[in-house]
SEZABA-71493 format. One record per atom (N, C-alpha, C): atom name; residue in one letter; residue number from 1; x, y, z. Coordinates in Angstrom, 2 decimals, decimal comma. Layout:
N
["CA" "a" NUM [X Y Z]]
...
This chain:
156
["N" "m" 1 [30,00 26,63 -1,58]]
["CA" "m" 1 [29,56 26,27 -2,91]]
["C" "m" 1 [28,08 25,87 -2,87]]
["N" "t" 2 [27,31 26,36 -3,81]]
["CA" "t" 2 [25,88 26,09 -3,87]]
["C" "t" 2 [25,62 24,71 -4,47]]
["N" "e" 3 [24,71 24,00 -3,86]]
["CA" "e" 3 [24,32 22,67 -4,34]]
["C" "e" 3 [23,58 22,82 -5,68]]
["N" "p" 4 [23,92 22,01 -6,69]]
["CA" "p" 4 [23,22 22,09 -7,97]]
["C" "p" 4 [21,73 21,75 -7,79]]
["N" "e" 5 [20,87 22,54 -8,45]]
["CA" "e" 5 [19,44 22,27 -8,40]]
["C" "e" 5 [18,77 22,77 -9,67]]
["N" "f" 6 [17,64 22,18 -9,99]]
["CA" "f" 6 [16,80 22,61 -11,09]]
["C" "f" 6 [15,57 23,27 -10,49]]
["N" "v" 7 [15,23 24,47 -10,97]]
["CA" "v" 7 [14,04 25,18 -10,50]]
["C" "v" 7 [13,22 25,60 -11,70]]
["N" "h" 8 [11,93 25,32 -11,63]]
["CA" "h" 8 [10,99 25,74 -12,68]]
["C" "h" 8 [9,84 26,46 -11,99]]
["N" "e" 9 [9,57 27,68 -12,42]]
["CA" "e" 9 [8,47 28,45 -11,84]]
["C" "e" 9 [7,61 29,00 -12,96]]
["N" "t" 10 [6,29 28,88 -12,78]]
["CA" "t" 10 [5,36 29,39 -13,77]]
["C" "t" 10 [4,03 29,67 -13,10]]
["N" "e" 11 [3,13 30,29 -13,84]]
["CA" "e" 11 [1,76 30,49 -13,39]]
["C" "e" 11 [0,85 29,61 -14,23]]
["N" "i" 12 [-0,10 28,96 -13,58]]
["CA" "i" 12 [-1,02 28,05 -14,26]]
["C" "i" 12 [-2,44 28,49 -13,94]]
["N" "a" 13 [-3,26 28,64 -14,97]]
["CA" "a" 13 [-4,65 29,03 -14,80]]
["C" "a" 13 [-5,48 27,81 -14,40]]
["N" "t" 14 [-5,53 27,55 -13,10]]
["CA" "t" 14 [-6,29 26,43 -12,56]]
["C" "t" 14 [-6,57 26,68 -11,08]]
["N" "s" 15 [-7,30 25,78 -10,47]]
["CA" "s" 15 [-7,62 25,91 -9,05]]
["C" "s" 15 [-6,59 25,14 -8,21]]
["N" "p" 16 [-6,48 25,47 -6,92]]
["CA" "p" 16 [-5,55 24,74 -6,05]]
["C" "p" 16 [-5,84 23,24 -6,00]]
["N" "i" 17 [-7,11 22,87 -5,89]]
["CA" "i" 17 [-7,47 21,45 -5,78]]
["C" "i" 17 [-7,16 20,72 -7,08]]
["N" "r" 18 [-7,47 21,32 -8,20]]
["CA" "r" 18 [-7,21 20,66 -9,49]]
["C" "r" 18 [-5,70 20,45 -9,70]]
["N" "l" 19 [-4,90 21,44 -9,33]]
["CA" "l" 19 [-3,44 21,30 -9,47]]
["C" "l" 19 [-2,92 20,23 -8,52]]
["N" "w" 20 [-3,39 20,23 -7,29]]
["CA" "w" 20 [-2,95 19,20 -6,33]]
["C" "w" 20 [-3,29 17,81 -6,85]]
["N" "e" 21 [-4,51 17,63 -7,34]]
["CA" "e" 21 [-4,91 16,33 -7,87]]
["C" "e" 21 [-4,05 15,93 -9,06]]
["N" "a" 22 [-3,68 16,89 -9,89]]
["CA" "a" 22 [-2,82 16,59 -11,04]]
["C" "a" 22 [-1,45 16,10 -10,61]]
["N" "l" 23 [-0,99 16,55 -9,46]]
["CA" "l" 23 [0,31 16,14 -8,94]]
["C" "l" 23 [0,27 14,82 -8,18]]
["N" "t" 24 [-0,89 14,45 -7,64]]
["CA" "t" 24 [-0,95 13,32 -6,71]]
["C" "t" 24 [-1,83 12,16 -7,14]]
["N" "e" 25 [-2,62 12,32 -8,17]]
["CA" "e" 25 [-3,53 11,25 -8,61]]
["C" "e" 25 [-2,95 10,55 -9,84]]
["N" "g" 26 [-2,68 9,26 -9,71]]
["CA" "g" 26 [-2,06 8,49 -10,79]]
["C" "g" 26 [-2,82 8,50 -12,10]]
["N" "d" 27 [-4,16 8,52 -12,04]]
["CA" "d" 27 [-4,94 8,55 -13,28]]
["C" "d" 27 [-4,77 9,87 -14,01]]
["N" "v" 28 [-4,43 10,92 -13,28]]
["CA" "v" 28 [-4,19 12,22 -13,91]]
["C" "v" 28 [-2,74 12,32 -14,37]]
["N" "t" 29 [-1,78 11,86 -13,56]]
["CA" "t" 29 [-0,37 11,99 -13,96]]
["C" "t" 29 [-0,10 11,28 -15,28]]
["N" "r" 30 [-0,76 10,16 -15,50]]
["CA" "r" 30 [-0,51 9,44 -16,76]]
["C" "r" 30 [-0,95 10,25 -17,97]]
["N" "r" 31 [-1,84 11,23 -17,79]]
["CA" "r" 31 [-2,32 12,05 -18,91]]
["C" "r" 31 [-1,30 13,09 -19,36]]
["N" "y" 32 [-0,42 13,53 -18,47]]
["CA" "y" 32 [0,57 14,53 -18,88]]
["C" "y" 32 [2,01 14,03 -18,74]]
["N" "w" 33 [2,23 12,91 -18,03]]
["CA" "w" 33 [3,59 12,42 -17,78]]
["C" "w" 33 [3,88 11,23 -18,68]]
["N" "f" 34 [3,37 11,29 -19,90]]
["CA" "f" 34 [3,66 10,30 -20,93]]
["C" "f" 34 [3,36 8,88 -20,47]]
["N" "g" 35 [2,22 8,72 -19,81]]
["CA" "g" 35 [1,78 7,41 -19,38]]
["C" "g" 35 [2,23 7,01 -17,99]]
["N" "r" 36 [3,15 7,75 -17,40]]
["CA" "r" 36 [3,67 7,39 -16,07]]
["C" "r" 36 [2,61 7,66 -15,01]]
["N" "r" 37 [2,48 6,70 -14,12]]
["CA" "r" 37 [1,50 6,79 -13,03]]
["C" "r" 37 [2,25 6,79 -11,71]]
["N" "l" 38 [1,85 7,68 -10,79]]
["CA" "l" 38 [2,42 7,69 -9,44]]
["C" "l" 38 [1,44 7,02 -8,50]]
["N" "e" 39 [2,00 6,46 -7,44]]
["CA" "e" 39 [1,16 5,83 -6,42]]
["C" "e" 39 [1,74 6,13 -5,05]]
["N" "s" 40 [0,91 6,68 -4,16]]
["CA" "s" 40 [1,32 6,96 -2,79]]
["C" "s" 40 [0,08 7,30 -1,97]]
["N" "s" 41 [0,20 7,16 -0,65]]
["CA" "s" 41 [-0,85 7,63 0,25]]
["C" "s" 41 [-0,65 9,11 0,56]]
["N" "w" 42 [0,51 9,66 0,22]]
["CA" "w" 42 [0,88 11,06 0,42]]
["C" "w" 42 [0,94 11,46 1,89]]
["N" "v" 43 [1,19 10,49 2,73]]
["CA" "v" 43 [1,44 10,74 4,15]]
["C" "v" 43 [2,95 10,77 4,34]]
["N" "p" 44 [3,50 11,80 5,01]]
["CA" "p" 44 [4,95 11,83 5,21]]
["C" "p" 44 [5,47 10,51 5,77]]
["N" "g" 45 [6,54 10,01 5,15]]
["CA" "g" 45 [7,14 8,73 5,53]]
["C" "g" 45 [6,66 7,57 4,67]]
["N" "s" 46 [5,59 7,78 3,91]]
["CA" "s" 46 [5,07 6,69 3,08]]
["C" "s" 46 [5,81 6,63 1,74]]
["N" "p" 47 [5,82 5,45 1,11]]
["CA" "p" 47 [6,51 5,31 -0,17]]
["C" "p" 47 [5,75 6,00 -1,30]]
["N" "i" 48 [6,49 6,38 -2,32]]
["CA" "i" 48 [5,92 6,85 -3,58]]
["C" "i" 48 [6,57 6,02 -4,67]]
["N" "r" 49 [5,76 5,55 -5,60]]
["CA" "r" 49 [6,27 4,72 -6,70]]
["C" "r" 49 [5,82 5,31 -8,03]]
["N" "f" 50 [6,71 5,25 -9,00]]
["CA" "f" 50 [6,46 5,78 -10,33]]
["C" "f" 50 [6,44 4,59 -11,30]]
["N" "y" 51 [5,30 4,36 -11,90]]
["CA" "y" 51 [5,12 3,21 -12,79]]
["C" "y" 51 [5,24 3,66 -14,24]]
["N" "d" 52 [6,03 2,92 -15,01]]
["CA" "d" 52 [6,13 3,14 -16,44]]
["C" "d" 52 [4,76 2,85 -17,05]]
["N" "g" 53 [4,32 3,70 -17,93]]
["CA" "g" 53 [2,99 3,55 -18,50]]
["C" "g" 53 [2,80 2,35 -19,38]]
["N" "s" 54 [3,83 1,92 -20,07]]
["CA" "s" 54 [3,66 0,83 -21,02]]
["C" "s" 54 [3,79 -0,54 -20,39]]
["N" "s" 55 [4,54 -0,66 -19,31]]
["CA" "s" 55 [4,78 -1,99 -18,75]]
["C" "s" 55 [4,34 -2,14 -17,30]]
["N" "e" 56 [3,97 -1,04 -16,65]]
["CA" "e" 56 [3,62 -1,06 -15,23]]
["C" "e" 56 [4,80 -1,47 -14,34]]
["N" "t" 57 [6,00 -1,31 -14,86]]
["CA" "t" 57 [7,22 -1,53 -14,09]]
["C" "t" 57 [7,50 -0,29 -13,24]]
["N" "i" 58 [7,94 -0,48 -12,01]]
["CA" "i" 58 [8,32 0,66 -11,17]]
["C" "i" 58 [9,70 1,13 -11,64]]
["N" "t" 59 [9,77 2,36 -12,15]]
["CA" "t" 59 [11,02 2,90 -12,68]]
["C" "t" 59 [11,75 3,78 -11,67]]
["N" "h" 60 [11,00 4,46 -10,82]]
["CA" "h" 60 [11,56 5,35 -9,80]]
["C" "h" 60 [10,75 5,17 -8,53]]
["N" "h" 61 [11,36 5,51 -7,42]]
["CA" "h" 61 [10,63 5,45 -6,16]]
["C" "h" 61 [11,24 6,43 -5,18]]
["N" "g" 62 [10,54 6,62 -4,07]]
["CA" "g" 62 [11,02 7,54 -3,05]]
["C" "g" 62 [10,13 7,47 -1,84]]
["N" "v" 63 [10,26 8,49 -1,01]]
["CA" "v" 63 [9,49 8,59 0,23]]
["C" "v" 63 [8,90 10,00 0,30]]
["N" "v" 64 [7,64 10,09 0,70]]
["CA" "v" 64 [7,01 11,39 0,89]]
["C" "v" 64 [7,67 12,05 2,10]]
["N" "l" 65 [8,23 13,22 1,89]]
["CA" "l" 65 [8,90 13,95 2,97]]
["C" "l" 65 [7,96 14,93 3,65]]
["N" "e" 66 [7,17 15,64 2,84]]
["CA" "e" 66 [6,21 16,62 3,35]]
["C" "e" 66 [5,01 16,66 2,42]]
["N" "a" 67 [3,83 16,83 2,99]]
["CA" "a" 67 [2,61 16,98 2,19]]
["C" "a" 67 [1,66 17,90 2,94]]
["N" "d" 68 [1,45 19,08 2,39]]
["CA" "d" 68 [0,55 20,07 2,98]]
["C" "d" 68 [-0,42 20,50 1,88]]
["N" "e" 69 [-1,47 19,70 1,70]]
["CA" "e" 69 [-2,44 19,93 0,63]]
["C" "e" 69 [-3,17 21,25 0,84]]
["N" "p" 70 [-3,35 22,08 -0,15]]
["CA" "p" 70 [-2,81 22,04 -1,51]]
["C" "p" 70 [-1,67 23,04 -1,71]]
["N" "r" 71 [-0,75 23,12 -0,76]]
["CA" "r" 71 [0,30 24,14 -0,83]]
["C" "r" 71 [1,71 23,62 -1,08]]
["N" "h" 72 [2,03 22,46 -0,55]]
["CA" "h" 72 [3,44 22,02 -0,61]]
["C" "h" 72 [3,51 20,50 -0,63]]
["N" "l" 73 [4,42 20,01 -1,46]]
["CA" "l" 73 [4,66 18,58 -1,56]]
["C" "l" 73 [6,16 18,39 -1,76]]
["N" "s" 74 [6,74 17,43 -1,05]]
["CA" "s" 74 [8,15 17,13 -1,18]]
["C" "s" 74 [8,36 15,63 -1,03]]
["N" "y" 75 [9,20 15,07 -1,90]]
["CA" "y" 75 [9,49 13,64 -1,83]]
["C" "y" 75 [10,89 13,36 -2,34]]
["N" "s" 76 [11,46 12,28 -1,82]]
["CA" "s" 76 [12,74 11,83 -2,36]]
["C" "s" 76 [12,45 11,12 -3,68]]
["N" "f" 77 [13,46 11,07 -4,55]]
["CA" "f" 77 [13,26 10,56 -5,90]]
["C" "f" 77 [14,52 9,83 -6,32]]
["N" "r" 78 [14,36 8,59 -6,70]]
["CA" "r" 78 [15,51 7,76 -7,04]]
["C" "r" 78 [15,13 6,75 -8,10]]
["N" "e" 79 [16,00 6,57 -9,08]]
["CA" "e" 79 [15,78 5,53 -10,09]]
["C" "e" 79 [15,93 4,17 -9,43]]
["N" "v" 80 [15,06 3,24 -9,82]]
["CA" "v" 80 [15,16 1,87 -9,29]]
["C" "v" 80 [16,33 1,19 -9,98]]
["N" "p" 81 [17,31 0,71 -9,22]]
["CA" "p" 81 [18,46 0,04 -9,83]]
["C" "p" 81 [18,04 -1,22 -10,59]]
["N" "e" 82 [18,76 -1,50 -11,65]]
["CA" "e" 82 [18,50 -2,70 -12,44]]
["C" "e" 82 [18,56 -3,93 -11,53]]
["N" "g" 83 [17,63 -4,82 -11,71]]
["CA" "g" 83 [17,58 -6,03 -10,90]]
["C" "g" 83 [16,71 -5,92 -9,67]]
["N" "e" 84 [16,26 -4,69 -9,33]]
["CA" "e" 84 [15,35 -4,50 -8,19]]
["C" "e" 84 [13,94 -4,27 -8,72]]
["N" "d" 85 [12,94 -4,58 -7,89]]
["CA" "d" 85 [11,56 -4,41 -8,32]]
["C" "d" 85 [10,95 -3,07 -7,92]]
["N" "g" 86 [11,65 -2,29 -7,10]]
["CA" "g" 86 [11,15 -0,99 -6,69]]
["C" "g" 86 [10,20 -1,03 -5,52]]
["N" "l" 87 [9,94 -2,20 -4,96]]
["CA" "l" 87 [9,02 -2,31 -3,84]]
["C" "l" 87 [9,70 -2,10 -2,49]]
["N" "a" 88 [11,00 -2,32 -2,43]]
["CA" "a" 88 [11,74 -2,11 -1,18]]
["C" "a" 88 [11,91 -0,61 -0,93]]
["N" "d" 89 [12,13 -0,25 0,31]]
["CA" "d" 89 [12,37 1,16 0,63]]
["C" "d" 89 [13,61 1,64 -0,11]]
["N" "p" 90 [13,53 2,82 -0,73]]
["CA" "p" 90 [14,70 3,33 -1,45]]
["C" "p" 90 [15,81 3,72 -0,49]]
["N" "q" 91 [17,03 3,64 -0,99]]
["CA" "q" 91 [18,18 4,08 -0,20]]
["C" "q" 91 [18,24 5,60 -0,27]]
["N" "e" 92 [17,94 6,25 0,83]]
["CA" "e" 92 [17,82 7,70 0,84]]
["C" "e" 92 [19,14 8,41 0,53]]
["N" "d" 93 [20,26 7,78 0,81]]
["CA" "d" 93 [21,53 8,44 0,54]]
["C" "d" 93 [21,77 8,62 -0,95]]
["N" "a" 94 [21,08 7,86 -1,78]]
["CA" "a" 94 [21,24 7,97 -3,23]]
["C" "a" 94 [20,11 8,76 -3,88]]
["N" "a" 95 [19,19 9,28 -3,08]]
["CA" "a" 95 [18,00 9,93 -3,62]]
["C" "a" 95 [18,20 11,44 -3,79]]
["N" "t" 96 [17,57 11,96 -4,83]]
["CA" "t" 96 [17,44 13,40 -4,98]]
["C" "t" 96 [16,11 13,80 -4,33]]
["N" "r" 97 [15,79 15,09 -4,36]]
["CA" "r" 97 [14,55 15,55 -3,74]]
["C" "r" 97 [13,79 16,44 -4,71]]
["N" "v" 98 [12,48 16,21 -4,78]]
["CA" "v" 98 [11,59 17,05 -5,57]]
["C" "v" 98 [10,65 17,76 -4,60]]
["N" "s" 99 [10,57 19,07 -4,72]]
["CA" "s" 99 [9,67 19,86 -3,87]]
["C" "s" 99 [8,82 20,74 -4,78]]
["N" "v" 100 [7,53 20,79 -4,47]]
["CA" "v" 100 [6,60 21,61 -5,24]]
["C" "v" 100 [5,92 22,57 -4,26]]
["N" "d" 101 [5,97 23,85 -4,60]]
["CA" "d" 101 [5,28 24,87 -3,81]]
["C" "d" 101 [4,21 25,51 -4,68]]
["N" "l" 102 [3,00 25,59 -4,12]]
["CA" "l" 102 [1,85 26,11 -4,84]]
["C" "l" 102 [1,29 27,30 -4,07]]
["N" "e" 103 [1,00 28,36 -4,81]]
["CA" "e" 103 [0,47 29,57 -4,17]]
["C" "e" 103 [-0,64 30,13 -5,04]]
["N" "q" 104 [-1,79 30,37 -4,44]]
["CA" "q" 104 [-2,90 30,94 -5,19]]
["C" "q" 104 [-2,60 32,40 -5,49]]
["N" "i" 105 [-2,87 32,81 -6,73]]
["CA" "i" 105 [-2,61 34,17 -7,18]]
["C" "i" 105 [-3,89 34,98 -7,05]]
["N" "d" 106 [-3,76 36,22 -6,59]]
["CA" "d" 106 [-4,92 37,11 -6,55]]
["C" "d" 106 [-5,54 37,20 -7,93]]
["N" "g" 107 [-6,84 37,04 -8,01]]
["CA" "g" 107 [-7,52 37,11 -9,30]]
["C" "g" 107 [-7,65 35,76 -9,98]]
["N" "g" 108 [-7,12 34,71 -9,38]]
["CA" "g" 108 [-7,26 33,36 -9,94]]
["C" "g" 108 [-5,95 32,81 -10,46]]
["N" "g" 109 [-5,89 31,52 -10,53]]
["CA" "g" 109 [-4,70 30,84 -11,00]]
["C" "g" 109 [-3,75 30,50 -9,87]]
["N" "m" 110 [-2,69 29,82 -10,24]]
["CA" "m" 110 [-1,73 29,32 -9,26]]
["C" "m" 110 [-0,30 29,64 -9,69]]
["N" "r" 111 [0,52 29,98 -8,72]]
["CA" "r" 111 [1,96 30,07 -8,95]]
["C" "r" 111 [2,52 28,69 -8,59]]
["N" "f" 112 [3,26 28,10 -9,51]]
["CA" "f" 112 [3,79 26,74 -9,38]]
["C" "f" 112 [5,30 26,83 -9,39]]
["N" "r" 113 [5,94 26,25 -8,38]]
["CA" "r" 113 [7,41 26,23 -8,33]]
["C" "r" 113 [7,85 24,81 -7,99]]
["N" "l" 114 [8,61 24,21 -8,90]]
["CA" "l" 114 [9,18 22,88 -8,68]]
["C" "l" 114 [10,69 23,04 -8,53]]
["N" "t" 115 [11,22 22,45 -7,47]]
["CA" "t" 115 [12,67 22,43 -7,23]]
["C" "t" 115 [13,10 20,98 -7,14]]
["N" "h" 116 [14,07 20,60 -7,96]]
["CA" "h" 116 [14,66 19,25 -7,90]]
["C" "h" 116 [16,10 19,46 -7,47]]
["N" "d" 117 [16,41 19,06 -6,24]]
["CA" "d" 117 [17,74 19,31 -5,70]]
["C" "d" 117 [18,39 18,03 -5,19]]
["N" "r" 118 [19,48 18,22 -4,44]]
["CA" "r" 118 [20,35 17,12 -4,03]]
["C" "r" 118 [20,95 16,42 -5,24]]
["N" "l" 119 [21,19 17,20 -6,27]]
["CA" "l" 119 [21,81 16,69 -7,49]]
["C" "l" 119 [23,32 16,70 -7,32]]
["N" "a" 120 [23,98 15,77 -7,98]]
["CA" "a" 120 [25,42 15,60 -7,77]]
["C" "a" 120 [26,26 16,61 -8,53]]
["N" "s" 121 [25,78 17,08 -9,69]]
["CA" "s" 121 [26,64 17,91 -10,52]]
["C" "s" 121 [25,80 18,79 -11,44]]
["N" "p" 122 [26,43 19,81 -12,04]]
["CA" "p" 122 [25,73 20,63 -13,02]]
["C" "p" 122 [25,19 19,82 -14,21]]
["N" "s" 123 [25,87 18,75 -14,58]]
["CA" "s" 123 [25,36 17,92 -15,69]]
["C" "s" 123 [24,05 17,23 -15,29]]
["N" "d" 124 [23,89 16,93 -14,00]]
["CA" "d" 124 [22,61 16,39 -13,52]]
["C" "d" 124 [21,50 17,42 -13,66]]
["N" "v" 125 [21,82 18,69 -13,44]]
["CA" "v" 125 [20,82 19,75 -13,61]]
["C" "v" 125 [20,36 19,78 -15,07]]
["N" "e" 126 [21,30 19,69 -16,00]]
["CA" "e" 126 [20,94 19,67 -17,42]]
["C" "e" 126 [20,05 18,48 -17,74]]
["N" "r" 127 [20,39 17,32 -17,20]]
["CA" "r" 127 [19,61 16,10 -17,46]]
["C" "r" 127 [18,20 16,22 -16,91]]
["N" "v" 128 [18,06 16,64 -15,64]]
["CA" "v" 128 [16,71 16,73 -15,07]]
["C" "v" 128 [15,91 17,85 -15,71]]
["N" "s" 129 [16,57 18,90 -16,15]]
["CA" "s" 129 [15,87 19,96 -16,88]]
["C" "s" 129 [15,27 19,41 -18,17]]
["N" "a" 130 [16,05 18,62 -18,89]]
["CA" "a" 130 [15,55 18,01 -20,13]]
["C" "a" 130 [14,41 17,03 -19,86]]
["N" "e" 131 [14,46 16,36 -18,72]]
["CA" "e" 131 [13,40 15,40 -18,37]]
["C" "e" 131 [12,14 16,09 -17,86]]
["N" "w" 132 [12,29 17,13 -17,05]]
["CA" "w" 132 [11,14 17,81 -16,48]]
["C" "w" 132 [10,42 18,72 -17,48]]
["N" "s" 133 [11,15 19,36 -18,36]]
["CA" "s" 133 [10,55 20,39 -19,23]]
["C" "s" 133 [9,32 19,91 -20,00]]
["N" "p" 134 [9,37 18,77 -20,71]]
["CA" "p" 134 [8,15 18,34 -21,41]]
["C" "p" 134 [7,03 17,93 -20,47]]
["N" "v" 135 [7,38 17,38 -19,32]]
["CA" "v" 135 [6,36 16,98 -18,33]]
["C" "v" 135 [5,62 18,21 -17,82]]
["N" "l" 136 [6,36 19,25 -17,48]]
["CA" "l" 136 [5,74 20,45 -16,93]]
["C" "l" 136 [4,97 21,23 -17,99]]
["N" "t" 137 [5,45 21,20 -19,22]]
["CA" "t" 137 [4,70 21,81 -20,32]]
["C" "t" 137 [3,36 21,09 -20,49]]
["N" "n" 138 [3,39 19,77 -20,45]]
["CA" "n" 138 [2,16 18,99 -20,56]]
["C" "n" 138 [1,22 19,21 -19,39]]
["N" "l" 139 [1,77 19,31 -18,18]]
["CA" "l" 139 [0,94 19,56 -17,00]]
["C" "l" 139 [0,16 20,86 -17,19]]
["N" "q" 140 [0,85 21,90 -17,61]]
["CA" "q" 140 [0,19 23,19 -17,80]]
["C" "q" 140 [-0,84 23,10 -18,92]]
["N" "a" 141 [-0,51 22,44 -20,02]]
["CA" "a" 141 [-1,45 22,30 -21,14]]
["C" "a" 141 [-2,69 21,53 -20,72]]
["N" "l" 142 [-2,51 20,49 -19,94]]
["CA" "l" 142 [-3,64 19,69 -19,48]]
["C" "l" 142 [-4,56 20,53 -18,59]]
["N" "l" 143 [-3,99 21,24 -17,64]]
["CA" "l" 143 [-4,81 21,99 -16,70]]
["C" "l" 143 [-5,47 23,22 -17,32]]
["N" "e" 144 [-4,80 23,85 -18,27]]
["CA" "e" 144 [-5,36 25,06 -18,86]]
["C" "e" 144 [-6,24 24,79 -20,07]]
["N" "n" 145 [-5,95 23,73 -20,80]]
["CA" "n" 145 [-6,66 23,48 -22,06]]
["C" "n" 145 [-7,19 22,07 -22,20]]
["N" "d" 146 [-7,04 21,25 -21,15]]
["CA" "d" 146 [-7,38 19,83 -21,21]]
["C" "d" 146 [-6,72 19,16 -22,41]]
["N" "n" 147 [-5,45 19,55 -22,65]]
["CA" "n" 147 [-4,72 19,06 -23,80]]
["C" "n" 147 [-3,27 18,81 -23,40]]
["N" "a" 148 [-2,83 17,57 -23,52]]
["CA" "a" 148 [-1,43 17,24 -23,23]]
["C" "a" 148 [-0,91 16,35 -24,34]]
["N" "q" 149 [0,35 16,54 -24,67]]
["CA" "q" 149 [0,98 15,74 -25,72]]
["C" "q" 149 [1,28 14,36 -25,18]]
["N" "y" 150 [0,88 13,34 -25,94]]
["CA" "y" 150 [1,13 11,95 -25,52]]
["C" "y" 150 [1,22 11,11 -26,78]]
["N" "p" 151 [2,17 10,26 -26,93]]
["CA" "p" 151 [3,27 9,88 -26,05]]
["C" "p" 151 [4,42 10,88 -26,11]]
["N" "a" 152 [5,45 10,59 -25,35]]
["CA" "a" 152 [6,62 11,46 -25,30]]
["C" "a" 152 [7,26 11,54 -26,68]]
["N" "p" 153 [7,81 12,72 -27,02]]
["CA" "p" 153 [8,52 12,85 -28,28]]
["C" "p" 153 [9,60 11,78 -28,41]]
["N" "g" 154 [9,63 11,12 -29,55]]
["CA" "g" 154 [10,63 10,07 -29,78]]
["C" "g" 154 [10,23 8,71 -29,27]]
["N" "n" 155 [9,09 8,60 -28,59]]
["CA" "n" 155 [8,63 7,33 -28,04]]
["C" "n" 155 [7,31 6,89 -28,64]]
["N" "s" 156 [7,04 7,31 -29,85]]
["CA" "s" 156 [5,75 6,97 -30,45]]
["C" "s" 156 [5,76 5,60 -31,07]]
């Protein structure tokens, strides 16, 4: 039986460095991820924290699994349980995994592939698809047109 996963693949008219920075620089992520800021050294084994834009609360966290700038990035991803501050190392057994593969296209632009796996069920695929879709649409809009929708629909 195949493990449930969400995969999104598209082409983005941007440079490898600009796309990498959009994925790894907190000041850029907040521009397309509805205020959410990421923080990490991006060294394999180091923590990654996702801060809510409005309160600076850590909502999700994980560990950098692989980082090969500007081609590949992979990290564990887990919601911070209620009552925790998100500063402790996440429990890897409860974490999903996000992997991003970037490939330069002949003639310019980038092929972008995001895979979110280690999901428990097909309903988790539906949930993460609904969560990732507006983020990835905004990422592409920001990089191609310097235009991203903010705040998130329904959170104005």
